N, C-alpha and C positions, 0 to 999 in steps of 0.2 A: 507079743504080749505085753510079756515083761519089759520091753523098752518104752509102749505105750503107759505103762503104770508110772516109770521110771521120770518121765517126760512129765505126765500129770503132777506127782509128789512135787519134783522142781518147781512148776510153775505154780503150785500152792506155796511152796516156799517163798518163791520169790514174790508173788504176790503180799503175800502175812509180812514178810521183812519192807515189803516197799509201802504198804500200809504204816506199819509203824515210824517211817521215815521219814515222811510225810504228812504230818497231820494236820496240817495247815490246808493243804490240797485235798482234802480227804474226799469232796465229792467228784472230782474230777478222777483220782486214784478209783475208787470206785464203780464207776462208768468204764473206766478203761479195764479194769480188771474183770468186769461182768462181760464186757464185748471180747476180752481174751479170752475167758471162759468158754463162750458161746461158740468161737471159733474154734476152740481144742474141744469140743463137743462136737462138734461138724466134721472134723480134721478125720479121725478115724472112718468114719461112715464113708469121706469123698476116697479115703484111701483104701479100701475096702472095696468099693464099686471099681475103682481104676483095677484092682489088681485083681478082681475076680468077675470081669465082664461077664460069665456066661452064667451067673445069675439070674441076668434079668430074661424073660421069656423072650425066645426067637421068634423073629418076625419073617416068616420065609418068602414073604412076597410085599416087600415095604411100597412098590411102586404102584400094586392095584388097591393098597387100602388108603395110601396118600393121593390117589385118580377118585376113588370113591368117595372120601371124605371133603375131595373139594368139589365133585358134583353135587354132595350135598349141600355143603357149604354155598354151592351158587344157585341150586335150587332154591334156598332158604333166603338168599340176599334178593334172588328174582319175586319170590314171593313177597317179602318185606316189601320191595321198590313198588310191586302191585299194590300192596294195602295202600303205602304212601300215596301212591298218586290216587289214587279212590278218595282218600281223605284231602289230599289236595283240592279236587274237582269239588266235593263237596261244599267244601270253603268258600271255595273260588264264588259257587253258585249262590252260594249264601252271604257271601258279600254282595254280589252285584244285587241281591233282593234287598239288602241292605241301603245300598247307595239308591234303588230304585224310591225306596219309602222316605229315604232323607231328602231326593230331590222333590219328590211329589209333596212333601212339607215345608220345602223351600219354595216352590211354588205359589201353593195356599197363603203360606207366609204374605210374598210377595203381590198378594191378591188383596189380601185384609189389609194389607200397608197402602196400597195405591185407592183404597175403597176407603180409607180413614185420611188418606190427604184430599182426596176430591169430597168429601164432608166436610173438613175443617176448610178449606176454599169455598164451598157453598156458605158456610156461616161466617165467614170472614165478610163477604161480597154483600149477605145479607145486612150485619152488624153495620159496616161502612155508609148504607141507604139511609 
């Protein structure tokens, strides 16, 4: 603990002297010092986790737990796949209906165009007489 305090104090002294020496690069120095402070705050936690591995809850059967999680995950993925397939089929049928409607409209427009063309030809013949 005492070593950590010394490191923290020396880090604070170094950062304050570094900030005083580089006034021209203050934003960069502040960013670096913030990164160093955040790293130094994480370091004790990481060290304690490495030094005291028994503090985490024991997992007596990791294989079963992993198997259970993977089977649940697999079931979730299969359910999601079924849902996506259903949505795809619905979208496909809707698309086919829309295509049929558009084809019917196109046929109607063709019929109207042909009718108009025939009427125009009939009028031209009538005008030429």
